[in-house]
Structure formats: C-alpha cells, structure tokens
C-alpha positions in Angstrom: -28.9 27.0 17.3 -28.9 28.2 13.7 -29.5 25.7 10.9 -26.0 25.8 9.6 -24.5 25.0 13.0 -27.0 22.2 13.5 -26.1 20.6 10.1 -22.4 20.9 10.9 -22.9 19.2 14.2 -25.0 16.4 12.7 -22.4 15.9 10.0 -19.6 15.7 12.6 -21.6 13.2 14.7 -22.3 11.0 11.6 -18.6 11.1 10.7 -17.6 10.1 14.2 -20.1 7.2 14.3 -18.9 6.1 10.8 -15.2 6.2 11.9 -16.0 4.4 15.2 -18.0 1.7 13.4 -15.1 1.2 10.9 -12.6 0.9 13.8 -14.7 -1.5 15.9 -15.7 -3.8 13.0 -12.2 -3.8 11.6 -10.8 -4.8 15.0 -13.4 -7.5 15.4 -12.7 -8.9 12.0 -9.0 -8.9 12.6 -9.3 -10.5 16.0 -11.9 -13.1 15.0 -10.1 -14.1 11.7 -7.0 -15.4 13.4 -4.9 -13.8 10.7 -2.1 -11.4 11.4 -3.5 -8.8 9.0 -6.7 -7.5 7.4 -7.9 -8.9 4.1 -7.1 -5.6 2.4 -3.6 -5.5 3.8 -3.0 -9.1 2.8 -4.2 -8.3 -0.7 -1.9 -5.3 -0.9 1.0 -7.3 0.5 0.5 -10.0 -2.2 0.4 -7.5 -5.0 3.5 -5.6 -3.6 5.4 -8.9 -3.2 4.8 -9.7 -6.9 5.7 -6.2 -8.0 8.8 -6.3 -5.9 10.0 -9.5 -7.6 9.0 -8.2 -11.0 11.0 -5.0 -10.5 14.1 -6.9 -9.2 14.0 -9.2 -12.3 13.6 -6.2 -14.6 16.4 -4.3 -12.9 18.8 -7.3 -13.0 17.9 -8.1 -16.6 18.5 -4.5 -17.8 21.9 -4.3 -16.1 23.1 -7.8 -17.0 22.8 -7.1 -20.7 25.5 -5.2 -22.5 27.6 -2.0 -21.7 26.0 0.1 -24.4 22.6 0.1 -22.8 20.0 2.2 -24.5 18.2 5.1 -22.8 15.2 2.8 -22.4 17.2 0.2 -20.6 18.8 2.8 -18.3 15.4 4.3 -17.6 13.9 0.9 -17.0 16.7 0.1 -14.5 16.0 3.4 -12.7 12.3 2.7 -12.6 12.8 -0.8 -11.4 15.0 0.4 -8.5 12.4 3.1 -7.6 9.6 0.5 -7.7 11.7 -1.9 -5.5 12.3 0.9 -3.0 8.6 1.8 -2.8 7.7 -1.9 -2.4 10.1 -2.2 0.5 8.6 1.0 2.1 5.1 -0.4 1.8 6.0 -3.8 3.1 7.6 -2.2 6.1 4.4 -0.3 6.8 2.3 -3.4 6.4 4.5 -5.4 8.7 4.1 -2.7 11.4 0.3 -3.1 11.1 0.3 -6.9 11.7 -1.2 -8.2 14.9 1.4 -10.0 17.0 -0.7 -10.7 20.0 -4.0 -12.5 20.2 -5.9 -9.9 22.1 -8.8 -7.6 21.3 -7.0 -4.6 22.6 -4.0 -5.3 20.3 -6.3 -5.8 17.3 -8.0 -2.5 18.1 -4.7 -0.7 18.3 -3.5 -2.1 15.0 -6.8 -1.3 13.3 -6.5 2.3 14.6 -2.9 2.5 13.2 -4.1 1.1 9.9 -6.9 3.7 9.7 -4.5 6.5 10.5 -2.1 5.3 7.7 -4.7 4.7 5.0 -3.7 7.9 3.2 0.0 7.0 3.3 -0.6 3.5 2.0 -2.9 4.8 -0.8 -0.2 7.3 -1.8 2.5 4.7 -2.0 0.1 2.4 -4.0 -0.6 5.2 -6.4 3.1 5.9 -6.9 3.7 2.2 -7.4 0.9 2.0 -10.0 2.5 4.9 -11.9 5.9 3.3 -11.7 4.6 0.0 -13.0 2.9 1.8 -15.9 6.1 3.5 -16.8 8.1 0.3 -16.6 5.6 -1.4 -19.0 5.8 1.6 -21.4 9.7 1.3 -21.4 9.4 -2.5 -21.9 7.2 -1.9 -24.9 9.6 0.6 -26.3 12.4 -1.9 -25.9 10.5 -4.6 -27.6 9.7 -2.3 -30.5 
C-alpha cells in the first residue's frame, strides 16, 4: 500500500471513529438527561423563541404606525416577517429532533437525525443572525 493511500485510509478511520463517538455520546447524554432535547438544541430553541417574539413585535409595531411608513419601516416589516418565517422553520426542525419515547434506540435515532441536520440548522442560524443584524440596523436608522 502506498503512503498516500495509507494516510487516506487512516484519515477515514479516524473520521468514522469521531462520528461514531459523537453519535453514541450524544445519544447517551440525551437518554440519561431525561430531557426531550440536547442542551445545544434547547439553547437554540430558547434563542429562536426570543427572536421570534422580537420579530413579531417589530413587525406589528412597524405596521400599526401610520400609513406614510418610511422606507426603513417598510424594510423593517419585511425583515421581521422573514425572521419570523425562519424562526418557525427552525422550531419545526427542532421539534422533529425531540425525543418522544424513553428508549435508548429512540435517543440514538434522534441523535443521528440531529447530526445529519447540523448543516441545515447552522445555515438557518446564520440567516437568522444576518436578519437580526439587518433589523437592528434599520431600527437604528429609524431612531436617528
């Protein structure tokens, strides 16, 4: 076996072991904790819930004002709606990842699903962060 093939094989084995370890320890933590979700998903859920309420309040406040809304108010309303929609999407994903049965097999399955959806969750989190930053910028423009 040539050195490059050996290094590639060793790298694949290490990646597999790392992934398996993450899967098993995540499932054990989830099952042993007695919670319906992992600590990380609970943290994300709390942040998303807060951001969802914030965007609803901003969207309602920007429309309840006057008919001659400024471009910043209209943009803020659009951003608040986009943020609210992203929050609902992320909440739906997090709810699908919750453990509903108290079994090791179910915890392992949910951990597997969570690991598979990590990129999707991270992508939505990134979009939410950008949306929040834009809403804050519009709010600052309105206050000015």
